[in-house]
N, C-alpha and C positions, 0 to 999 in steps of 0.2 A: 497601569504598568509603566514605570519610569515617566510619569506625567503625560502619557499618551491617552487620547480618547480612543474608544473602541473603533470608530471609523479610521483613525490614523493607524492603529495596530493592523486593521484589515488591509490597508494600503501597503504597509510594510511587508506583511506576510504574503499576501496574494499577488501583489503587483511586482515586487522587486525582482523576483527570479525571472518573470516573463520580460520585464523591462531590460534586464541585462542580456537576455538571449535574443532579443528581436528589436525591431524598429518601434516598439511600443512607446519609447521615450517621447516620440513626437505626439503621441496620443494622450499623454498625461497632462492634466491641468497644471497651471503654474504652481498651485498649492501642493499638488502631489509631487511635482518635481522638487520643490523646496524641501518637503518632508523627506523625500528619498535622499537628498543631499545631506541634510542634517543628521540623518540616522545611519550613516554608512557603517559605523561601528556598533550598531544595534545588536547584532547577533553575538559579538564578542562580549558585550556588556551583559546581555541576558544569560548567555551560557556561563559566564563567570559567576553569576549569582545562583546557579543551579549545579551544585557539585555532583560529580559523577555522571554527567550527561554530556554527550557530544553536541556540537553545533547542529549536526544533522538531526539528532533525536529531538532537540528542542524545537528546531524549525518544523519538523514533521508534526509534532504535538500542536504547536500553535497554528499551523496550516490547517490541521484537522478541525481545531476549535473555531477558526474564523471562516472556514469554507462554507459557501452557500449550499454545497452538496453534503453538508454535515448530517447525513442520515445514518443513524445507528440502529442496532437491533437486529432481530431475526429477519433473514431474507424471505420474501414472499415468493410464491410460485410465479407470479407475474414478473417480479424482478429477475428471477432466474431465466425466464423466457426472454425478457428484454436483454439480459446479458448475453445469452446465446445469439440472439439476433444481431446485437451490436458487434460481437466478435466475428460473426459471419460477414458483416458489412465492412468492417475496418481492420479486422485481424487483431493482433496483440498490441495495438496502439492504445495503451491503457488510459491516457488522458482523454482521448476521444471517446473511448468506451465508457469511462466514468461520466463524461458529460451527457452521453446518450441515456445512460441508465439512471442518473441522478444520485450516484454514489461516488465517493472518492476513488481515484484510480487504483490506489493500493488495495482497497477493499475489493474492487472488481477483480484484480489480478489474483488475490488470495482466494476469493470465492471460486474462480475458474480453475485455478491450479490444484486447489486442495479438495474441492467438493465436486464441481460439475464436470471438468474435463475427464477425470478417471471414469466417472459413471458413463460417459458417452462411449467409452471403449468397451463397456459391457463385460469386462473380464475380471473385475475386482471381487474379492471375497469379502464377506462380512461375517460377524459372529466369532465364535471360538477359534482360536489359533490352534493349528495342529503342531505336534512335536517337531515335525520336519520344518515347518515355517519358523518356529522359534530357534531351531538350530541354525538355519540359514541366516536369520536375523542376527544372531550372535556373531557369526562369521563375518557378515557384512559390516557390522559395527566395528569389529576389530580392524577390518581393512579400510573403512571409510570414515570412522569416527561418527559424529552425529550429523552428518550431511544427509538428512532425511530424504531429500529429493532424489539424490543419487541412489540411495538404498532402495527407495520405492521403485525406481526405474529398473534396478537390477533384479528385485524380487518379482515385479510384474503382477503380483496378485493382491497387493494392499496399497492404499494411499499413503502419502507421506504423513498425514495426520494420524492414521491408524498406527503407523510404525512408531511415530514419536510418542504417542500415548501408551504404547505397549511398554 
């Protein structure tokens, strides 16, 4: 991509954000510092060549591809247990949780909020929707649009994923 090697792309994607946020610049090698300096306009160039995508969308896609925690696929019961334990240890610090679990932070946040957290409350329904639930859903969509998390909180009986899929 743009004449960059894979390790150079990883440096740009994984190190730049951290380097700009902290004192990590002192920890970069001279080669990494030079690469970071040469590629300041990298995101604008890349995003310009991918029509219809924001800089954030392109960054997140490349970060996911280059991440050493690039674990995809079905979550195992052990990973769910590790996620629960990590959240118990550090709370909703998703970058730390992701590092402990071995998944990208966004995946951990989504798994927790959409699958595991509601189940820990023990009050979610599954299966066929009642007529009352469907009426309530229609009213809430009129009031809140497609903000599924808000609607799920207001309903209290279904997860945001169930609501979105309905």
